[in-house]
Every structure is written in structure tokens, then in C-alpha cells.
C-alpha angles and dihedrals in degrees: 000000000000093000093049090049091053092048093049091050092051093050096053122101120258094262090056090050088057091051091051091048090056093061114121113272093241090057091048089053089051090053091049090054089066092054128076117240095264094051092044090054091050095050088053087070091069095084145336089262092058091044091054092050092047093051090052095043108122101204121079123177122185098180137157094294092051096047092047091053095048120075129207118309090000088076093058092043093052093050092047094048093046090055099043093050093058115122094189141031122299106227098174128032127175123183124181114195113196118207091214093052135059111302123208119234125251087253091056090051091049092053093049094047090046090057092046094049090055095045107057104273110182103165120034125180118182108178122181114181110208145135092217116132091224129041115251099208135058120214104252114251093237091070093060092061097036106130097204106046114111105159123044128176121180130181118192100350135137110233102206106180115215121243093259090059091097091061093066094251098126132086092355092165100033113129102167130039124178118181127183124180091348133147118219117210117186133183105230101174092137097030096254135106137199114296100213089209097193102035111133102164130043122174125172138173126188095343128157122229093003088153088074089072130086115014091173120058101176097126102022109131105159128043122180125182121174126171114348116178090194094045127224127289109250098219091048092052097043097063092046093047089060096056109035123098095204130034129186114183142154109249094229090061089066089075092074092196092158090066094053093246111136098184111011117205106224117220119232111275104208093168097052112111103158129038129181118187117194125204094008109184141174093241104129101242096043093043094050093048091050093050092047088053093051091051090061096055104081095161097046112140104171126040122180120179125188109201125211108263109246136138112261091248089060096050108098131166123200122247093262093050091046090055091049092051091052091052110049092184090065091045101053131008120243096254102033097096101021093125096048110124105163128042125179121182129177166208083020114193098181098244119159092247091053093048093050092046093054090049089052091052092048092051091057101043110078093165095053113136102164133034118183120188117184115202122233120224083243091061114141 
């Protein structure tokens, strides 16, 4: 769509160019939002009016297409020039750093983030795609104290909190934090950590020392935890489980083996309204932990379960689990899921264990209004 728009603009006669240039600035900004950064810069050459709008445009995206088109030092130069030519604040900034391409230095990153922190950055995405065991970059210190940033997404970064982190001076306005393949380093000289007073959403995948984050959970509403090779600390999870309204978690993380808890007793989560369980399986430990979790969510309204993808012939439940599936009353209590209105399960392969499990769920959900079952390619 964006490319065809750019081509049509270039092909119009001069008088039509003038008409396009006279569009209201807010409409021009909307058009630029559909273009990647390279195309937006090109369209700015049409007229002084477009150039002015482009230089004040607050959304910059240096994604896969941009990094593939730029070679070597030209990539760093283009990012630097694009930033320094701004005539207004940069509210959103996305940077994809490809391992196979030219990578900026830590100094380059520090200069860019320094500019952004002084010019109204609200949403910052720094995404480095790599298979390295350790992150290459550190999050620049200026971002920790940035007073405007609300949404931060980091892939493969070391988050080395400054010494003043324990005094509550970092991320005072941050509402959303997404971390993938990151290492968290925290100064704990006095045994405390940043409070993140306004954080509402925390998502992490394969991060190290994530338990160092978030001592205060006053406003946390959404918690997402995907694959974690080192697991999740039980005490850290328990207090957050009691306050969030939505939880997305891989079922195997419910085992909490790293905390030395063989069979954790989940507290009642009165606030939880939506739950998504990934890689749910009928392996005894994982199944039991998942069921115990469900029993402690009396106000749950939406349940989405992603099953492990296996052919029906490979899906086996142990003798204990099979008995539980045959007797729904021993699986779930009568009032545990009484508020549940929406259930989504998939990929569904049609195994006997899956069929019996769905029947057990249906027998305990009197308020159910929608059941969605997504077939697996192994469906029989």
C-alpha cells in the first residue's frame, strides 16, 4: 500500500503534486505512518511542505527492510542524520540490529539514545537478533532516567541499572516493559531494587536475573513469561500472580524447580480475568501444576490454552492423570471456573486425553458462551 502510494504520487503532473502538498499536516502525518523511514524521507523531497512535515514526524522505524538496504557505515550515518535533522520530538523509535549485517558500536547507540531521551521519546524498541549466549549491548544510562519513556522493548541487551536505581529514580513513567534474551544486573547494596511505580505490563522471554525486577506491583496488570531456561523464582511469581488481571505463561514454568518448591501451593488470584497457558501437556508434573493454577482463579473469564503439538498416538497421560480426566469432580472443583465465559484450545489433535479434558472443562463452566477449538495438522 505504501509503495503504491509513493509511486502514484511520483507519477502525477506538477499541478497534482501541488494539490497533494496542500493536504492538512495531520493527514500528511497519517500518510507517513504507512511508509517506512526510507520511503518517508523520499516523499519529503516532493515539496517544502512535505519536507517540513517529515522533519517534524515523530515516528522513526529502522526495521529489517532498512537495515538490509543500508551497507556498513552508511547505516550508522543514515540513522544519525535522520535524528539530528528532526525539528520536533521523536515519540516512537524502532531499531532492528541484524547480526549478519553491520552493527553500530555501543558509542553510536549511546548517542542515539541520548538524543531520544532529550527529545520526548515515549516508545522505544531496540531489537538485536542474535544467537549469541551473551548480549552485546548495554542499555545506555540516559534511558533509565528519561522522564518521558512509557514503552520499552529490548532484545538481547544487558540492563545494567545505575547505582541510583535503588532510590526510585529510574523509569518513573514506564508502563510497559518487554524483554527478550536480556540479562538484568542490579545494584543491591542496600537490599532494594527499583519500584517501577507505574508499570502495568511486564513480558519476558529467556532472561537472566529477571527476579531483580519489580519490587512494587501496585499497578501491574499484565504478566507474560515465555521460555525461561533458568525458570522463575517462586516467591517472585507468587506476589505478582495475586495482583495481575491477565497472565500468559508457559506451563512448564509453573514447576518452579529453581526455587526448590516441588509442589507450590498457588494463592487465590481474585484479580485474574484472563489466562493463557502455553505448551500445556499431559505430563504429570506439568498437568498437575496447571490444574492447581486453574483452581485458584475463581473470577477467570477468558482461558486460552496452547497444547504441545504431537500426533494423537504420541499423546499419553499417566495412570493418575487418566483417572483424574475420567472424573471431572476430582479435576476441578464445582465453583473454580464458574465465571469462565470464553475458552480457546489448540492445536487440537483429537486424542482421547484431549477429548476427555475438554469435556471436563465444559462440565465445570456454567457461564460459558464461546468455545473455540483450533485443529492441529495432526488431527485425526
